[in-house]
mmCIF file of the C-alpha atoms, coordinates in Angstrom:
data_MODEL
# 
_entry.id   MODEL 
# 
loop_
_atom_site.group_PDB 
_atom_site.id 
_atom_site.type_symbol 
_atom_site.label_atom_id 
_atom_site.label_alt_id 
_atom_site.label_comp_id 
_atom_site.label_asym_id 
_atom_site.label_entity_id 
_atom_site.label_seq_id 
_atom_site.pdbx_PDB_ins_code 
_atom_site.Cartn_x 
_atom_site.Cartn_y 
_atom_site.Cartn_z 
_atom_site.occupancy 
_atom_site.B_iso_or_equiv 
_atom_site.pdbx_formal_charge 
_atom_site.auth_seq_id 
_atom_site.auth_comp_id 
_atom_site.auth_asym_id 
_atom_site.auth_atom_id 
_atom_site.pdbx_PDB_model_num 
ATOM 1  C CA . MET A 1 1  ? 71.396 -85.048 23.146 1.00 0.00 ? 1  MET A CA 1 
ATOM 2  C CA . ALA A 1 2  ? 69.141 -82.244 23.445 1.00 0.00 ? 2  ALA A CA 1 
ATOM 3  C CA . LYS A 1 3  ? 68.046 -80.340 21.259 1.00 0.00 ? 3  LYS A CA 1 
ATOM 4  C CA . ASP A 1 4  ? 69.188 -76.579 20.940 1.00 0.00 ? 4  ASP A CA 1 
ATOM 5  C CA . HIS A 1 5  ? 67.179 -73.754 21.831 1.00 0.00 ? 5  HIS A CA 1 
ATOM 6  C CA . PHE A 1 6  ? 66.782 -71.011 19.468 1.00 0.00 ? 6  PHE A CA 1 
ATOM 7  C CA . GLU A 1 7  ? 65.532 -67.457 21.206 1.00 0.00 ? 7  GLU A CA 1 
ATOM 8  C CA . ARG A 1 8  ? 63.861 -66.595 17.816 1.00 0.00 ? 8  ARG A CA 1 
ATOM 9  C CA . HIS A 1 9  ? 62.418 -70.114 17.346 1.00 0.00 ? 9  HIS A CA 1 
ATOM 10 C CA . LYS A 1 10 ? 59.214 -69.856 14.652 1.00 0.00 ? 10 LYS A CA 1 
ATOM 11 C CA . GLN A 1 11 ? 58.892 -65.577 15.203 1.00 0.00 ? 11 GLN A CA 1 
ATOM 12 C CA . PRO A 1 12 ? 58.748 -63.880 12.114 1.00 0.00 ? 12 PRO A CA 1 
ATOM 13 C CA . TRP A 1 13 ? 61.424 -62.540 10.401 1.00 0.00 ? 13 TRP A CA 1 
ATOM 14 C CA . THR A 1 14 ? 62.245 -59.310 10.679 1.00 0.00 ? 14 THR A CA 1 
ATOM 15 C CA . GLY A 1 15 ? 63.743 -56.507 7.828  1.00 0.00 ? 15 GLY A CA 1 
ATOM 16 C CA . GLU A 1 16 ? 66.935 -55.989 9.758  1.00 0.00 ? 16 GLU A CA 1 
ATOM 17 C CA . GLU A 1 17 ? 67.609 -59.800 10.174 1.00 0.00 ? 17 GLU A CA 1 
ATOM 18 C CA . ALA A 1 18 ? 66.622 -60.595 6.515  1.00 0.00 ? 18 ALA A CA 1 
ATOM 19 C CA . GLY A 1 19 ? 69.768 -57.401 5.406  1.00 0.00 ? 19 GLY A CA 1 
ATOM 20 C CA . GLN A 1 20 ? 71.950 -59.109 7.602  1.00 0.00 ? 20 GLN A CA 1 
ATOM 21 C CA . LEU A 1 21 ? 71.431 -62.796 5.894  1.00 0.00 ? 21 LEU A CA 1 
ATOM 22 C CA . ARG A 1 22 ? 71.304 -60.735 2.658  1.00 0.00 ? 22 ARG A CA 1 
ATOM 23 C CA . THR A 1 23 ? 75.235 -59.117 3.572  1.00 0.00 ? 23 THR A CA 1 
ATOM 24 C CA . LEU A 1 24 ? 76.467 -62.571 5.404  1.00 0.00 ? 24 LEU A CA 1 
ATOM 25 C CA . ALA A 1 25 ? 75.594 -64.753 2.299  1.00 0.00 ? 25 ALA A CA 1 
ATOM 26 C CA . SER A 1 26 ? 77.103 -61.978 -0.026 1.00 0.00 ? 26 SER A CA 1 
ATOM 27 C CA . LYS A 1 27 ? 80.445 -62.682 1.614  1.00 0.00 ? 27 LYS A CA 1 
ATOM 28 C CA . GLY A 1 28 ? 80.320 -66.219 1.448  1.00 0.00 ? 28 GLY A CA 1 
ATOM 29 C CA . GLN A 1 29 ? 79.669 -67.685 4.525  1.00 0.00 ? 29 GLN A CA 1 
ATOM 30 C CA . GLY A 1 30 ? 77.587 -70.894 4.874  1.00 0.00 ? 30 GLY A CA 1 
ATOM 31 C CA . LEU A 1 31 ? 74.498 -71.929 5.989  1.00 0.00 ? 31 LEU A CA 1 
ATOM 32 C CA . LYS A 1 32 ? 75.813 -72.856 9.541  1.00 0.00 ? 32 LYS A CA 1 
ATOM 33 C CA . GLN A 1 33 ? 77.886 -69.459 10.305 1.00 0.00 ? 33 GLN A CA 1 
ATOM 34 C CA . ILE A 1 34 ? 74.742 -67.233 9.166  1.00 0.00 ? 34 ILE A CA 1 
ATOM 35 C CA . ALA A 1 35 ? 72.475 -69.288 11.143 1.00 0.00 ? 35 ALA A CA 1 
ATOM 36 C CA . LYS A 1 36 ? 74.527 -69.127 14.720 1.00 0.00 ? 36 LYS A CA 1 
ATOM 37 C CA . ALA A 1 37 ? 74.701 -65.212 14.105 1.00 0.00 ? 37 ALA A CA 1 
ATOM 38 C CA . LEU A 1 38 ? 71.071 -64.875 13.148 1.00 0.00 ? 38 LEU A CA 1 
ATOM 39 C CA . ASN A 1 39 ? 70.189 -66.681 16.197 1.00 0.00 ? 39 ASN A CA 1 
ATOM 40 C CA . ARG A 1 40 ? 67.794 -68.906 14.085 1.00 0.00 ? 40 ARG A CA 1 
ATOM 41 C CA . SER A 1 41 ? 68.347 -72.641 13.336 1.00 0.00 ? 41 SER A CA 1 
ATOM 42 C CA . GLU A 1 42 ? 69.791 -73.931 9.837  1.00 0.00 ? 42 GLU A CA 1 
ATOM 43 C CA . GLU A 1 43 ? 66.628 -75.089 8.604  1.00 0.00 ? 43 GLU A CA 1 
ATOM 44 C CA . SER A 1 44 ? 64.644 -71.816 9.277  1.00 0.00 ? 44 SER A CA 1 
ATOM 45 C CA . THR A 1 45 ? 67.510 -69.791 7.508  1.00 0.00 ? 45 THR A CA 1 
ATOM 46 C CA . LYS A 1 46 ? 67.862 -72.389 4.590  1.00 0.00 ? 46 LYS A CA 1 
ATOM 47 C CA . SER A 1 47 ? 63.694 -71.513 4.011  1.00 0.00 ? 47 SER A CA 1 
ATOM 48 C CA . PHE A 1 48 ? 63.475 -67.898 4.671  1.00 0.00 ? 48 PHE A CA 1 
ATOM 49 C CA . ALA A 1 49 ? 66.976 -67.557 1.863  1.00 0.00 ? 49 ALA A CA 1 
ATOM 50 C CA . LYS A 1 50 ? 65.169 -69.960 -0.737 1.00 0.00 ? 50 LYS A CA 1 
ATOM 51 C CA . GLN A 1 51 ? 61.897 -67.535 -0.619 1.00 0.00 ? 51 GLN A CA 1 
ATOM 52 C CA . ASN A 1 52 ? 63.686 -64.760 -1.015 1.00 0.00 ? 52 ASN A CA 1 
ATOM 53 C CA . LYS A 1 53 ? 65.677 -65.804 -3.719 1.00 0.00 ? 53 LYS A CA 1 
ATOM 54 C CA . ILE A 1 54 ? 68.729 -65.252 -1.571 1.00 0.00 ? 54 ILE A CA 1 
ATOM 55 C CA . LYS A 1 55 ? 71.975 -67.911 -2.317 1.00 0.00 ? 55 LYS A CA 1 
ATOM 56 C CA . ILE A 1 56 ? 74.182 -69.414 0.771  1.00 0.00 ? 56 ILE A CA 1 
ATOM 57 C CA . ALA A 1 57 ? 77.560 -70.297 -0.342 1.00 0.00 ? 57 ALA A CA 1 
ATOM 58 C CA . LYS A 1 58 ? 77.749 -74.491 -0.435 1.00 0.00 ? 58 LYS A CA 1 
ATOM 59 C CA . LYS A 1 59 ? 80.751 -74.917 2.529  1.00 0.00 ? 59 LYS A CA 1 
ATOM 60 C CA . ARG A 1 60 ? 82.036 -78.223 3.328  1.00 0.00 ? 60 ARG A CA 1 
# 
């Protein structure tokens, strides 16, 4: 099984991405949808959100 390739792999987060993360999280989007929209891995998105105290909805 091939791993997904992320364009922003190991790149610093920009202010625009942080704002988009906050917007999507406030709209109740789940981690998977936010990570896909930002072209980031779920792990990177989750880590950045935690560092910046951004709550992401738990999707089931």
